[in-house]
C-alpha positions in Angstrom: 118.3 95.5 161.7 117.1 95.4 158.1 119.8 95.8 155.5 119.3 97.2 152.0 120.6 95.3 149.1 120.9 97.1 145.8 120.5 94.9 142.7 122.0 96.3 139.5 120.4 94.8 136.4 122.1 94.9 133.0 119.1 94.0 130.8 118.9 92.9 127.2 116.3 91.1 125.1 118.4 88.0 125.3 119.5 87.9 128.9 119.6 89.7 132.2 122.8 90.1 134.3 122.1 90.7 138.0 124.5 91.9 140.7 124.0 92.6 144.4 125.7 95.4 146.3 125.7 96.5 150.0 127.1 99.8 151.3 128.0 98.4 154.7 130.5 95.8 153.3 131.3 97.7 150.0 130.8 94.3 148.4 129.4 93.2 145.0 128.3 89.6 145.1 125.9 87.1 143.6 126.6 88.0 140.0 124.5 85.8 137.7 123.1 85.6 134.2 119.4 84.7 133.9 116.8 84.4 131.1 115.0 87.7 130.2 112.0 87.0 132.4 111.1 89.0 135.5 110.2 85.8 137.3 113.9 85.0 137.2 114.6 88.2 139.1 112.0 87.3 141.7 113.6 83.9 142.2 117.0 85.5 142.4 115.9 87.8 145.1 114.5 84.9 147.2 117.8 83.0 146.9 119.7 86.1 148.1 117.3 86.7 150.9 117.7 83.1 152.1 121.5 83.3 152.1 121.4 86.6 154.0 119.1 85.4 156.7 115.9 86.9 155.4 116.3 90.3 157.1 116.9 92.5 154.0 115.1 94.8 151.6 115.9 95.1 147.9 116.1 98.1 145.5 116.5 97.2 141.9 117.5 99.3 139.0 118.3 99.2 135.3 119.4 101.7 132.6 116.7 103.2 130.3 116.8 101.3 127.0 115.0 98.9 124.8 112.8 97.4 127.5 111.1 100.8 128.2 108.9 100.7 131.3 107.8 97.1 130.9 110.2 95.5 133.4 109.6 98.3 135.9 105.8 97.7 135.8 106.3 93.9 136.1 108.4 94.2 139.2 106.2 97.0 140.7 103.2 94.7 140.5 105.0 92.3 142.8 105.9 95.0 145.3 109.5 95.3 144.2 111.1 98.7 144.5 112.5 99.4 141.0 114.2 102.5 139.5 115.0 103.2 135.9 118.4 105.1 135.7 119.1 107.8 133.0 122.4 106.6 131.4 123.5 110.1 130.6 123.5 111.1 134.3 125.6 108.1 135.6 129.3 108.6 136.1 131.6 107.1 133.4 133.4 103.9 134.4 137.1 103.9 134.5 138.7 101.6 131.9 135.6 101.6 129.8 137.5 99.9 127.0 136.8 96.7 129.1 133.0 96.5 129.0 131.1 93.5 130.1 127.6 92.8 131.3 129.0 92.0 134.8 130.8 95.3 135.1 127.7 97.2 133.9 125.5 95.4 136.4 128.0 96.2 139.2 128.2 99.8 138.2 124.4 100.1 138.2 124.2 98.6 141.7 126.8 101.1 143.0 125.1 104.0 141.3 121.9 102.9 143.1 123.6 102.6 146.4 125.3 106.0 146.3 122.6 107.9 144.4 124.8 108.6 141.5 122.1 109.0 138.9 118.9 110.7 138.0 115.8 108.5 137.8 113.7 108.3 134.6 110.2 109.6 135.0 107.6 106.8 134.6 104.5 108.2 133.0 100.9 107.0 133.7 99.5 104.4 131.4 97.3 107.0 129.6 100.2 109.4 129.1 102.4 106.6 127.8 99.8 105.4 125.3 99.5 108.9 123.9 103.2 109.3 123.7 103.5 106.0 121.7 100.8 107.1 119.4 102.4 110.5 118.7 105.8 108.9 118.1 104.2 106.4 115.7 102.8 109.3 113.8 106.3 110.9 113.7 107.7 107.6 112.3 105.2 107.7 109.5 106.1 111.4 108.9 109.7 110.4 108.6 108.7 107.8 106.0 106.8 110.5 104.1 109.9 112.7 104.1 112.0 109.8 102.8 109.5 109.2 100.1 109.6 112.8 99.0 113.4 112.6 98.7 113.1 109.4 96.7 110.7 111.1 94.2 112.9 114.1 93.8 116.0 111.8 93.4 114.2 109.6 90.8 113.2 112.6 88.7 116.7 114.1 88.9 118.3 110.8 87.8 116.2 110.9 84.7 116.9 114.5 83.8 113.8 116.2 85.1 114.1 119.3 87.2 111.1 121.2 88.5 111.4 125.0 87.8 108.4 126.1 89.9 108.5 128.0 93.2 107.8 125.1 95.5 107.3 121.4 95.5 104.4 119.3 96.9 101.8 121.7 95.5 99.0 121.0 93.0 101.2 122.5 90.3 104.1 120.2 91.2 101.9 117.1 91.1 100.5 118.1 87.8 104.1 118.5 86.5 104.9 115.0 87.8 101.9 113.5 86.0 103.0 115.2 82.8 106.5 113.6 82.7 107.1 111.4 79.7 109.7 108.6 79.9 111.2 106.5 77.1 110.5 103.3 79.0 107.0 102.8 80.4 108.4 101.0 83.5 109.9 104.3 84.6 106.5 105.9 84.5 105.1 103.0 86.5 107.9 103.4 89.1 107.1 107.1 89.5 103.4 106.3 89.9 104.2 103.7 92.7 106.2 106.3 94.5 103.3 108.8 94.2 100.8 106.2 95.4 103.0 105.6 98.5 103.2 109.4 99.0 99.4 109.8 98.9 98.9 106.8 101.3 101.3 108.2 103.9 99.9 111.7 103.5 96.4 110.5 104.1 97.5 108.4 107.1 99.2 111.4 108.7 96.0 113.5 108.3 94.1 110.8 110.1 96.7 110.6 112.9 96.7 114.4 113.3 93.0 114.5 113.6 93.2 111.8 116.3 95.9 113.7 118.2 93.7 116.8 118.2 90.9 114.7 119.6 93.2 113.4 122.3 94.4 116.9 123.2 90.8 118.0 123.8 90.5 115.5 126.7 89.7 117.3 130.0 93.1 116.6 131.6 95.1 118.1 128.7 92.9 120.7 127.0 93.6 123.7 129.2 97.4 123.2 129.2 97.5 122.5 125.5 95.6 125.8 124.9 98.1 127.6 127.1 101.2 126.2 125.4 99.8 127.0 122.0 100.0 130.7 122.9 103.7 130.5 122.1 104.8 131.1 118.5 105.6 127.9 116.7 103.9 125.7 119.3 101.1 123.6 117.9 99.0 120.8 119.4 101.6 118.4 118.1 104.3 120.1 120.2 102.2 120.9 123.3 100.6 117.4 123.8 104.0 115.5 123.7 105.4 118.0 126.3 102.5 117.3 128.6 102.5 113.5 128.3 106.3 113.0 128.3 107.2 115.5 131.0 104.2 114.8 133.3 104.7 117.0 136.3 106.7 120.1 135.5 107.1 120.9 139.2 109.6 118.0 139.5 112.1 120.5 137.9 113.2 123.0 140.5 114.1 125.7 138.0 113.6 126.5 134.4 117.3 125.8 133.8 116.8 122.3 135.3 114.1 121.7 132.7 116.4 122.9 129.9 119.1 120.5 131.1 116.6 117.6 131.1 116.0 118.4 127.4 119.7 118.6 126.7 119.5 122.2 125.6 122.1 123.6 127.9 125.8 124.0 126.9 128.4 121.6 128.2 131.4 122.9 130.1 135.1 122.0 130.1 137.0 123.7 132.9 140.5 123.6 134.3 141.6 125.9 137.0 140.3 129.4 136.3 139.7 128.5 132.6 136.1 127.7 131.7 135.1 126.7 128.1 131.5 126.3 127.2 130.9 123.6 124.6 128.0 122.5 122.4 124.7 121.6 124.0 124.8 118.4 126.0 122.0 116.6 124.1 121.4 114.6 127.2 117.8 113.7 128.2 114.7 113.7 126.0 115.8 114.0 122.4 112.2 113.9 121.0 111.1 116.9 123.0 114.3 118.7 122.2 113.7 118.2 118.5 110.2 119.5 118.7 111.3 122.7 120.5 114.1 123.3 118.0 111.5 123.0 115.2 109.2 125.4 117.1 112.1 127.9 117.5 112.5 128.0 113.7 109.2 130.0 113.5 110.9 132.9 115.2 112.9 133.4 112.0 109.8 134.6 110.3 107.3 137.5 110.8 107.6 141.0 112.2 108.8 141.5 115.8 105.8 142.6 118.0 103.2 142.0 115.3 100.6 139.3 116.1 99.1 137.4 113.2 95.4 136.5 112.9 96.4 132.8 113.3 98.2 133.6 116.6 95.3 135.6 117.9 93.0 132.7 117.2 95.4 130.3 118.9 95.5 132.5 122.0 91.7 132.8 122.2 90.1 131.4 125.3 93.1 132.0 127.6 93.3 134.5 130.4 94.8 137.9 129.9 97.7 137.0 132.2 98.6 133.9 130.1 98.4 135.8 126.8 100.5 138.7 128.2 103.2 136.2 129.4 103.2 134.4 126.0 103.4 137.8 124.1 106.3 138.9 126.2 108.1 135.6 125.5 107.3 135.7 121.8 108.6 139.3 121.4 111.7 138.6 123.4 112.5 135.4 121.5 111.8 137.0 118.1 114.3 139.9 118.8 116.9 137.5 120.3 116.7 135.2 117.2 117.6 138.1 114.8 120.3 139.4 117.2 122.0 136.0 117.4 121.5 135.1 113.7 123.3 138.3 112.6 126.5 137.4 114.4 126.3 133.6 114.2 124.8 130.7 112.3 121.1 130.2 112.0 121.2 126.8 113.7 123.0 128.4 116.7 120.2 130.9 116.9 117.5 128.2 116.7 119.1 126.2 119.5 119.5 129.2 121.7 115.9 130.1 121.2 114.8 126.6 121.8 116.6 126.7 125.2 114.9 129.9 126.2 111.5 128.7 124.9 111.8 125.7 127.1 112.3 128.0 130.1 109.2 130.0 129.2 107.3 126.7 128.8 108.4 125.7 132.3 107.3 129.0 133.6 103.9 128.6 132.0 103.3 125.1 133.4 104.5 125.9 136.9 102.6 129.2 137.1 105.7 131.4 137.2 104.1 133.8 134.8 104.6 137.0 136.9 108.3 137.2 136.1 110.5 136.6 133.0 112.9 133.6 132.8 
């Protein structure tokens, strides 16, 4: 009879800690530290196989982290069953104040054996490449935001305050160019900040054009067009949803999808007393951020009134898709104002993001005949 041996792998860039576990004997054994090389894992498996008589199969697993999908793909190419575990779904260890690589590897192995985890979805090579490109663009966008803050802070430190309506307009840049400093080096410093701003801004424009080009590929175009029917959802929101989620049908309900994004409230219960806490923030933080940003658009405009921009975005979709999106947009618009009146705006944004995610799931799984 073939036995199954679960190998928990606590992986770092400097070393891997490996531990075997079998359900039959409830035994963790063969704990070793090896170099961070998948060949070492293959050698380890052969050593264990020889000591167990050769009649065994292996299932390996490691927590999602700095290695991404690289180790998974390396092992999969050699026919090794490998699973990436979502850390937020694994049970907390008792006595966590004592934390070692060996304890972590053993915990991973036991979670594998008793199915005490949710697996991380592994995207296709094409989806992963697009995901990395979009996140690179977002990193540059964060650099641009930081540069803007540095320019404002620099001007403030030297006693200059812009009195116009809004910054980063032609009028604002004209005002920056007109500033006179006592020391010429100050002016040079400001010009260097502005040069950096223009460089980053131009890069982002190039990246955005490339993302639009990627979104028009046959496998993405139709679904991107559908998702853009929602208020606040652009190509830059729709395409990451598609490439990072992959198959929306792997979520049984809309609520399961919201939980994956960490947009559902936590719960603390004792006896008959149930207390709902802040959202869990478990799962995909990047997509959660994008949907919260999209939800902010529901704070603007008139309920039930569709702008020309929205009409253009919805063009080319079927009447059923447009009707579903319109129903969602009106419902979320009303709900935003209702929550914002009695609570904080950020609470309203988060609540709308959660419900928007449910409508997104409905759109992508063709549950458009009924509301979430």
